[in-house]
C-alpha positions as CSV (number, residue, x, y, z in Angstrom):
1,X,150.9,69.0,117.5
2,X,154.5,67.8,117.9
3,X,155.1,67.3,114.2
4,X,153.9,70.9,113.3
5,X,154.1,73.0,116.4
6,X,153.5,76.3,114.6
7,X,150.1,74.8,113.5
8,X,149.2,73.0,116.7
9,X,146.7,70.2,116.5
10,X,144.9,69.3,113.4
11,X,141.2,70.1,113.1
12,X,140.7,67.9,110.1
13,X,140.9,64.1,109.6
14,X,141.7,64.8,106.0
15,X,144.8,66.8,106.9
16,X,146.0,63.9,108.9
17,X,145.8,61.6,105.9
18,X,147.5,62.1,102.5
19,X,149.3,60.0,99.9
20,X,152.9,59.3,100.6
21,X,153.5,59.2,96.8
22,X,152.6,62.9,96.7
23,X,155.8,64.1,98.4
24,X,156.9,64.9,101.9
25,X,154.3,65.2,104.7
26,X,152.9,68.7,105.4
27,X,150.5,70.2,107.9
28,X,147.7,69.9,105.2
29,X,148.7,66.3,104.3
30,X,150.5,64.8,107.3
31,X,150.3,61.1,106.1
32,X,149.6,59.8,109.6
33,X,146.2,58.1,108.9
34,X,145.0,55.5,106.5
35,X,142.7,56.7,103.7
36,X,139.6,55.2,105.2
37,X,140.1,56.8,108.6
38,X,141.2,60.2,107.1
39,X,137.9,60.1,105.2
40,X,136.0,59.7,108.5
41,X,135.0,56.0,108.4
42,X,136.7,52.8,109.7
43,X,135.5,49.5,111.1
44,X,131.8,50.5,111.3
45,X,132.5,53.8,113.0
46,X,132.2,57.4,111.9
47,X,135.1,59.6,113.1
48,X,135.1,63.4,113.4
49,X,137.2,66.2,114.9
50,X,135.1,69.0,116.4
51,X,135.2,71.8,119.0
52,X,138.5,73.1,117.8
53,X,139.9,76.2,119.5
54,X,142.6,78.3,117.9
55,X,144.8,81.3,118.6
56,X,146.5,83.4,116.0
57,X,150.2,84.2,116.5
58,X,152.1,86.2,113.9
59,X,149.2,85.7,111.4
60,X,149.4,81.9,111.8
61,X,146.4,80.0,113.2
62,X,147.4,77.5,115.9
63,X,144.8,74.9,117.0
64,X,145.2,74.6,120.8
65,X,142.3,72.2,121.6
66,X,139.9,69.7,119.9
67,X,137.6,66.9,120.5
68,X,137.6,63.7,118.4
69,X,134.5,61.5,118.3
70,X,133.9,57.9,117.1
71,X,130.3,56.7,116.8
72,X,128.9,53.5,115.4
73,X,127.4,53.7,111.9
74,X,124.5,51.5,113.2
75,X,124.2,51.3,117.0
76,X,123.9,47.7,118.1
77,X,125.2,46.4,114.7
78,X,128.6,48.1,114.0
79,X,129.2,49.0,117.6
80,X,127.5,49.9,120.9
81,X,129.4,52.8,122.4
82,X,130.3,56.2,121.2
83,X,133.9,57.4,122.1
84,X,135.4,60.8,122.6
85,X,138.8,62.1,123.4
86,X,140.5,65.5,123.4
87,X,144.0,67.1,123.5
88,X,144.5,65.7,127.0
89,X,144.2,62.1,125.7
90,X,141.4,61.2,128.1
91,X,139.1,58.7,126.4
92,X,135.4,58.7,127.5
93,X,132.4,56.8,126.3
94,X,128.7,57.2,125.6
95,X,127.0,53.9,126.2
96,X,124.1,55.0,124.0
97,X,126.4,55.2,120.9
98,X,126.4,59.0,120.7
99,X,128.8,61.8,121.4
100,X,127.6,62.6,125.0
101,X,130.7,61.0,126.4
102,X,130.5,61.3,130.1
103,X,131.8,57.9,131.3
104,X,135.5,57.3,131.6
105,X,136.9,54.1,130.0
106,X,137.9,51.8,132.7
C-alpha cells in the first residue's frame, strides 16, 4: 500500500513476489516476498489473499481492504492453528486450523 499508493494493497501473493534480476520492482512484481511464499506455500502452511475490496479512481483500481490467511497443509502435522490478518494488521487465529479466525493472538 505504501510502496504503490495508486494501486493500494495487493490482492495477489504472486504480485508481491518477483525476480530481482528482472528489473526494478513494479506493482505486478513488487519483489517483497520469497518465491515459495509468493507461490502460496511456506513452512507447512498455505497462504492466500482473499476478500479484497476495491474502488476505481480515474480508471485505476485501488485495493482498499483484504484478508490474508495461513492454514496448515496438514492440521496436527505441519501446524495446528489457522491464522488470518487484514489491512488493520490484527492477527487472529482459528484453533481448528481453518480460516474461521475469531480468536485474537495473545
